[in-house]
Every structure is written in structure tokens, then in C-alpha cells.
N, C-alpha and C positions, 0 to 999 in steps of 0.2 A: 691069549687075548691081548695082553699088553704089547707083545711083539707085533701083532697085526695093527694095533692102534698106532704104534711108533712108525711102522712102515707107511701107514696112511698119511700121518702127519708129514713124514719126510717127503713122500711123493707129492703131496699137496704143496709143500714149501718149494720143492725144486720145480714143480710144474708152474707155480705162480712166478717163480724167479725167472724161468725161461720165457714166460709170457711177456715179461718186461724187456726182453732182449729180442732184437730183430734177427740175430744170428749168433752162432758160436764159430770161432775160428781156432782150430787146434785146442778145443775145449775152453777157450777164453771167450767170455760173453762180449757181444757187441750190443751195448745198450741202445734202446730205442731213442733215448734222449740225445745221446751222442750222434747217432745216425741222422736224426731229424735236424739237429743243430747244423751238421755239415751240409745237409740237403738245403736247408733254408739259406745258409751262407752262400752256397753256390748258385742259388736261384733268387738273388736279390731280396731275401727276406720272405719270400713267398713259400708257404708250406703246403698250400692246397694243390693237389695233383691227382692223377688217376693211378690205378694199381700198376699198369704197365710202365709208366714213367718212373715210379718209385722202385719197381723191381729192377729196371735197367740201371738206375743210379746205385742201387744196392750192389749189383754185380760189379760195377766200377769201383765202388768203395771197398768191397771185399778184395778185389785185385790189388788195390792200394795197400790194404792191411797185410795181404800175403807178402808183398814186396818188403814191407817194413819188418815183418817177422823174419824173412830171409836175411835182411840186413843185420838184424840183431843177432841171429844165429851165426853170422859171419864175423861178429864182433865190431861192426861199424860204430855201435853206440859206445864203445870203450875208448875210441881214439881221442887223443888230446884235442885235435882240431874240432871234432864234433862237440866235445864237452865245452870248449871255449865259445864256439858259435852259439850254442844253446844258452850259455850263461850271459852272453852279450844281449841276446834277445830278451831274456827274462829281465835283465836290468833295464833295458829300454822300455819294456812293457810296464815295469814298476814305476818308471818316471812319467809315463803317459797319464795325464789327468783324467781322460775320458773312460779309461778301463779300470774297473775295480780290481784290486789285488786279491779278492776273495770270491768264492762261489764257483759254480759250474762253468759259467762263461769264461772266466779266467783259466780254469783248469783245461777246458776244451781248447782255448787258444794256445796255451803252452804245449799241450799234447799234439795239436795239429802242426805246430812248428817243428817240434822234435821229430815227429814221424815224417813230415815233409822233407826235412833235411836227410833223414835216413833213406827215404825212397829215392831222392835225387841222387845221392851218393852211390847207392847200389845199382840204380839204373844206368848211371854213367859208366860203371865198371862192366856190367853185364850186357849192355846194349850199345850205348852211344859210342864209347871209345872203341869197343870191339868192332863195330861197323866202320868207323872212320879209319882205323889203323890196319885192318886186315885186308890188304889189296887182293890177296889170293882168294879169300872167301867172297869178296864182292865180285870178282871176275867169275868165280864158279857159279855164284847165284845168277849173274847175268847170262852166262852160257846156258844154264838150265832153264831160264825163263825168257830167252831171247825173243821168242814169238810175241811176247807182251810189249816189246819196245820197238822192234823193226828199225832201229837206228844204231849206230856204233855206240859203244859204252861211253866214249868221250863226250858224246852229245847228251846222254841221258843219265850220267853218273849220279846226279842228285836224286833223281827219281828211283834209281836202282838202290842207292844207299838207304833211302827212306823205306822202300819195300823190304829190304834185307833187315833193317832195324825192326820193322813190324813183325817179320817172321821170327826174329830172335826173341822178341817180347812174347809172342804167342807160345813158342816152345817153352820159354821160361815159366810162364803162367801155367801151362799144362803140367809141367813138372811140379810146381808148387802145389797145385790142386791135388796131385797124387800123393805128395809128401805130407800135406797138412789137411786134416779133416775140416770140412766146412758144412755146417748145417744151417739152413735158412728156416726161420719160424714164419711160415706162410700166414698163419692166423694173425700174428702180430703185424705183419706187413699189410695185410688186408685192413686191419683196424686203423693203421696209420694212414692209409689211402683214403679212409672215410672222414678223417679229421678235417 
């Protein structure tokens, strides 16, 4: 009887904990508070939306988090340049009078910056530099999709590079989604859409 009661309490606790999270990424919870903070910030402080818009934004946010996770796994967060850049930002934020140095808002700002730098650095390595520096890959991509351009590569190079970068990103995200488990809490997302 005691075992059954403990299991009930545990399942209730984990269920209610998951309910406060909009998703889990590689078993790490993504809190509804963090997600809605990011959503409001990118939508000029407006949190009211419908389910589809919120779901679309969640997919983008999960993609962002997956890239950050990959950057951390590759050790980007251990580099001296990264550590120094984050420390400079934290110091600047501490000196800024309008931002409190305590509370969730401050924590979210710091975390957003840390993760943004990681995402930028890993994207630069996996997508942008790769597409700019690999002439053979760009030429191969152009030859394979020539019917989409109908002009010589020299005239549409910018467009081809952009399309190739998009393809690299799609492949990368597909690999990340296979590598890391993502679970979306649909019930919580629906609740957030009603707020």
C-alpha cells in the first residue's frame, strides 16, 4: 500500500512538474515561463496569440535550443573567448540601471545572451563558413538544382549560397532531432494560447 501511495505521489509530482513545462529537450525541461518570456520579447511585449502561432514559435525555439545543446556538446561554452564575451555582457548588464540584477528577468537575459552566442558560433561553423568556403559544394549544389536558377552560377551565386545554407541547416536540424529527444507538452501549449 505504501509503495502504491509513493508511486501516486511521485507520478502526481512529475506530472504537475511537466505541466509547467512547455517541452523537454533531451530530458531537460523548457519552462513555460522562459518560453513565454522569449515569445513576448520577440513580439514587442505582446503575449496574446492563437495556438498555431505559439506552436510555430515553439518549433523555432526548440530548434534554437537544439543548436545550443549541440554547441555545448562540442565544447563551445568552454572556450576562453566565449567565457570572456559572456563576462563582458554580464558586467555591462550589472552596470545598467534599468535592469535589476536579481530575479527571473535578469536570469532570462543572461541565459538568452549565453545561448545566443553559442548558437551564433556553432551556426557559423556548421552553416555559414561551410557554405562560403566550400566552392566545390556550392558548385555541386548549383549543378543539382540548376533548373531552379536558369542562369549561370556567377549571376546567381548569392541565391545559390543562401539556398545551400538553408539545406545545410535543415540537414543539421534533422540530425539533431534524431540525436536528442524532444517532447512537446500540447496541453500546456494550449493553456498558454488561451492566456
